C-alpha positions as CSV (number, residue, x, y, z in Angstrom):
1,X,-11.4,-12.4,-18.1
2,X,-11.0,-8.8,-19.1
3,X,-7.7,-7.8,-20.6
4,X,-4.9,-6.8,-18.3
5,X,-4.2,-3.1,-18.8
6,X,-1.7,-0.8,-17.3
7,X,-1.8,3.0,-16.6
8,X,0.5,5.2,-18.6
9,X,2.8,5.5,-15.6
10,X,2.9,1.7,-15.1
11,X,3.6,1.2,-18.8
12,X,6.4,3.7,-18.7
13,X,7.9,1.9,-15.7
14,X,7.6,-1.5,-17.3
15,X,9.2,-0.3,-20.5
16,X,12.1,1.1,-18.5
17,X,12.5,-2.3,-16.7
18,X,12.6,-4.1,-20.1
19,X,15.1,-1.6,-21.4
20,X,17.3,-2.0,-18.3
21,X,17.1,-5.8,-18.6
22,X,18.2,-5.7,-22.3
23,X,21.1,-3.4,-21.5
24,X,22.3,-5.1,-18.3
25,X,21.7,-8.8,-19.1
26,X,21.9,-8.9,-22.9
27,X,24.2,-6.0,-23.5
28,X,21.8,-4.7,-26.1
29,X,19.8,-1.5,-26.5
30,X,16.1,-1.6,-27.1
31,X,13.9,1.3,-28.0
32,X,10.8,2.4,-26.1
33,X,8.4,1.2,-28.8
34,X,9.9,-2.3,-29.2
35,X,10.0,-2.6,-25.4
36,X,6.4,-1.6,-25.1
37,X,5.4,-4.1,-27.8
38,X,7.3,-6.8,-25.9
39,X,5.5,-5.8,-22.8
40,X,2.1,-6.0,-24.6
41,X,3.1,-9.5,-26.0
42,X,3.8,-10.8,-22.5
43,X,0.7,-9.2,-21.1
44,X,-1.6,-10.6,-23.7
45,X,0.0,-14.1,-24.0
46,X,1.3,-14.8,-20.6
47,X,-0.4,-12.3,-18.3
48,X,-3.1,-14.8,-17.4
49,X,-0.6,-17.3,-16.1
50,X,0.8,-14.7,-13.6
51,X,-2.7,-13.5,-12.8
52,X,-3.8,-17.0,-12.0
53,X,-0.7,-17.6,-9.9
54,X,-1.7,-14.5,-7.8
55,X,-5.2,-15.9,-7.4
56,X,-3.8,-19.3,-6.2
57,X,-1.6,-17.5,-3.7
58,X,-4.6,-15.4,-2.5
59,X,-6.7,-18.5,-2.2
60,X,-4.0,-20.3,-0.1
61,X,-3.8,-17.2,2.2
62,X,-7.6,-17.1,2.7
63,X,-7.7,-20.8,3.3
64,X,-4.9,-20.5,5.9
65,X,-6.8,-17.6,7.6
66,X,-10.1,-19.5,7.7
67,X,-8.3,-22.5,9.2
68,X,-6.8,-20.3,11.9
69,X,-10.1,-18.6,12.6
70,X,-11.9,-22.0,12.8
71,X,-9.2,-23.1,15.4
72,X,-9.8,-19.9,17.4
73,X,-13.6,-20.5,17.4
74,X,-13.2,-24.1,18.5
75,X,-10.9,-22.9,21.3
76,X,-13.8,-20.9,22.7
77,X,-16.0,-23.9,23.0
78,X,-17.1,-24.7,26.6
79,X,-17.0,-28.2,28.0
80,X,-20.3,-29.9,28.4
81,X,-21.4,-33.3,29.7
82,X,-22.9,-34.2,26.4
83,X,-20.4,-35.9,24.1
84,X,-20.7,-35.3,20.4
């Protein structure tokens, strides 16, 4: 798997979210550089867990759509005298 990377704009937004969390939930200030380092840590060490969870969710959605499509196809079947 290739490393998870973020654009400069995404990094800036994530850093802001981390700073907001520290301020609102922990009543602490965190600078932009430490927040970006924390974001990198989570991205490198835990990003694959979140990525895989997204893949599992996508697989479940595709499976559900295929099942629905299969049902729709069987509903088009015409009756015949020959039993399967």
